[in-house]
N, C-alpha and C positions, 0 to 999 in steps of 0.2 A: 526357222522348222516348221519345213515342206509342207505341214499337216494343219500347223494353226486357224485358226478361223475365229471370224468375229466375236461378243457375245448372242448367244443364244435367244437373252434371253431373260437371266439369271441375274446379271452385272457384275463386276470384274474386280469393283475395290468396296471394302469393306474395314473394319475400325479391329476386327479382334474376327480368331476364324470362325466359322461358321462348321456345321451339324452338316450333313447330307441331304441333299435339293428336293431326292425323290426317298419317300419311306419304302422299304418291301414289297410295301403294297400295292405299291405304282401312284402309290398317294404321293401332291407335292407336299414337304416340309415346307408351308409360311405359314404365317398368322397374318393375316391379313384383318383390319382391324377397323370398324367403319363400314363397310362394305353387307350388303346382304349373305346371311348365311344362316344356317342351321335352321330354325323354323320363318323365321323371316322368311325366302325364298321359297316360299310352299309346295311347289311345282317343283320344282331342284328333293330336294328336302325328300320329299313325299315317296322321287322318283328310284331313292337312292338310297331308302332305306332299306332294313330287313324286311322281309314279305312278315314274323310274328309281328315286330313294329307298324308295319303297313294294317292288316288287318285289325291291329290292337286296336289304331288311332280309329279307322273307321268306323269298329264295333264302340268305341269310347264316345265317339259324335252319334251315332245316332243313338244312343241310349241316352246324351244329353240333350241332344236336340227332345225327345218325346217326352221328360223329364221338365224342360219349360215350358212347351205345349200341355202338360197335362197341369201343370198348376197354375197356368191361363184359363184353361177350360173347369178349375176349381174353384179356381176366383170370382168363375162366369154364373156357377152355381151345376153343380152336376146331378138337378133337376131338368137343367136344359137337352139330356142324353138322353135319349131311349134309347129304355133295354135297358139301364144298373135297375139291380134287385138288391134291394136291403135286403131281404132274407142269405144274398152274394159276401163274397170276400169284401171287404174296404169299398166304402168309396171313390178314392183316390186310388184304386189296384185297378177296379175297371176305368178310369177314364186315363188310368196307363193304358190300357190295352185297346181303349178307344183312341186314345190316341196315335197308337203301332198301325191300327189301322189304317187309320188315315191317312198317316205320311206316306206307308206302303204303301195309300189304293188299296189293300184288299179289299176290305166291304164287305165284311162277312153276311151281314145285313140283321145279324141279334145287337146294334148298338149305330142311335143315330142321329146327328143333331137339330134342331128345332129350334127355332129363334135366331131372331137375325142378330145379335152379338156370338152364338155358338156357332153358326153359318158360316160369317164372317170368318172366326179365325178357323173354320177345316177348309174353308177355299185355299187360304196361305197354307197354312200347312200341308196340301194335299201340293202345292204351286211348290212351294219347298221340296218336301222331299219326292219329289222326280225332278226337282234338278240337281238334287247330291245326290240322287243314284247316277244320274246322269254322267257326273264328273267324276265318280265313284268308279266306273265306268271306265270312262278314258284314262284317267291316271294307269287301272289297269291294266290300260292295252300298253299306254308308254311304257310302262316299267315289261310287259313281254315282248312288245317290239324294240326296245332300244337294244343297239347290237353293242352287243359284247365277247371276249375271246372268251378263252380257258388256256390261256399257253401258260406253262409252266415253267418254271428258269435252275438253273442246279442253284443250288445257294452258298455257293466259291466260284469263283475268278477262278482261275491257273495259272500260275507262270510257269512254265516248263517248256522243255528241251523241241522242237522243232527243227521238221531237214538239216541247214549245218545250223540253224542260231541255236534262239528263242521264240517264244509265241507268248500271246495272253486268250484265252480260252474261256467265252461259255455255252453252257448245253441249255438249250430249249427240249419242248415237245408241245404238241397237241397233249391236252386232256380230252380233248371229246372225240367220239369216234368216227367222226366227219377229218374232211378231207379239204383246209386250207390251200387253196390258190397262190398266185404269184406272189407268192410271202416275201416280202422287205427288209434288210435287216438293216441298220447305223445303227456305231460304237460310237458315242460319244467321252474325251477324258475330258475333268477338269481335273489343272492342278493350281496349288497353291505358288507366290512367291512372295517373301519378309519384302515390303520396301523402308528405306530406309527411316521413314520416319515412325514408322513399327507396325505401316497397314499392311493389310493383306490383298492383295493381287489377284484375280483368278485371272486363268491363260485355258483356250479352250482348245483342242484339237479332234478333232476330227481321225478314226482312225480307221483305214481302208483295212479290208476284210475281205480274206483268203478266195469267200464265195460270199457274197453280198445279195443273188436274189439265186431263188430256187422257185420254181415254177409249179409243186409240190410239195405239199409238209405233211407226211404220212406217218413217217417213223419219229427218231429227234436228225436234230440243225445241232449242229458244235459251231459257233462261232469260234474266228481262229484273224487276231492279229498277228500280222508276222515282225519280228524286232527286227527293222531294219537302219542303213544311215538313215531314213524317215521318220522316224519314226519317235515320240518326245521319250520313250524310254531307255534310245537308244547313248550305248556309254556312261550310264549310272547303274549304284548299282542299290542291295537293296534297302538300305539306312535314309539314301537317298529320296526312296522309294516313299517312304513313307513321311520322313519329313514335309513333303510335296505333300500331300495328305491330297491323293489323287480320291474321283469319285467316278465310275464307271454309267454312261446314263445310254441304256442299250431301249431305243425304237424299235415298235414289230411294227409292221402291218401288212395285212392280207387280204385277199375277198374271202367271205363261207359260203358255199354252196349254198349250204343249206337255207340260211334266210336269206340269200343275193345282197347281202351287204358287206362292204369295206367294215374292216373293223382295228382297233389300232388298239397297241398293248406296251406297255415299255415296265423298266427295272432298271434299280440304280445300286451299283457297289461302290463299297468305300473300303479302305486298308483291312479293316479286322474279317473280310470273307474272303478274301487273297490267299492262295492256298499255293507255296513252294514245291519245287520240283512234282507236281503228282499229274498223271495221265488218267481222264475220262475213263472205266473199263464200258467194256463192249455190249450192252442190252439186249438187242435185237440181235434173232438167228431164227433159224427155219426151223419148226419144227416139226412132229416123224410125218406130220403128212404136208410138207414143201410149204406150206404156211407164215410168214414171220409173222413171229409177235413178239411185243416186250409190253413188262411192265410199267408205264411210267414212274412207280414208285420208287424207283430204282434209281432214279436221272443223278441220285449225287452219290453213285457206285463212284469212288474217286481207285488208286493205288500207286505206289511211286512211280516214275516214270523207265525205273528199273527191271521193274516190275512183267515180265509177261504171259 
């Protein structure tokens, strides 16, 4: 097959059929045992979790550290903190707020340490507080500055008529208002072959696209692979395609002019995502003022290929 390529890094032989390589959300469908993952890789974990969980963990750590130092102050003796009022809230609560003032270096002046042990702990706490806020700021900046794309794909890959034959079509669009520049796309196909011993051998193909590079992406872009003599789909029917357990891997790269960074995204489609004899509806058109507009929510609109 003219377009067959070497293993791109996924593997070729397996003892049994495998699920999709890339999930619908772009993450890899691989379970890696023994490596660093989740909270063990703290920096990666804090960068990738949701903003709600990120701030939740920061706040929990903030409260937890202050509780630790509060207990230390309490064990040393609350009488070593000037300003604690016997007629006020419980001594533990007042000590906690003294710890907060020390940890954040606010220092309102109503509470202050006295005696070498308490002053030593306060010195250490102030340093840890300064370091903690610096690390939290760095993590927040890392989350804001991390390049990411907001490319959305159609839920389906279409097998439809094209010119004098058939084609594979996938639609995508930029969900943000900015324009991506110098966008390139690659479409890789994996197909299974059952060996005599029952094992599964994966074959990889780079599917040529009618257009694999555009200078601007202000609207939608339909990736089209024409099925011709060089295509792995040439001469095989629907049943044979399903038997080969195909997976389409879309790799997209573009330059984000807003952030002046290259962004990457990927998407996978499997047999259950294939729609037969359908075509994408045109979803953008000029309005009354002559300005082209479209709704990205309509990207999944399809219709029978004979429907005008």
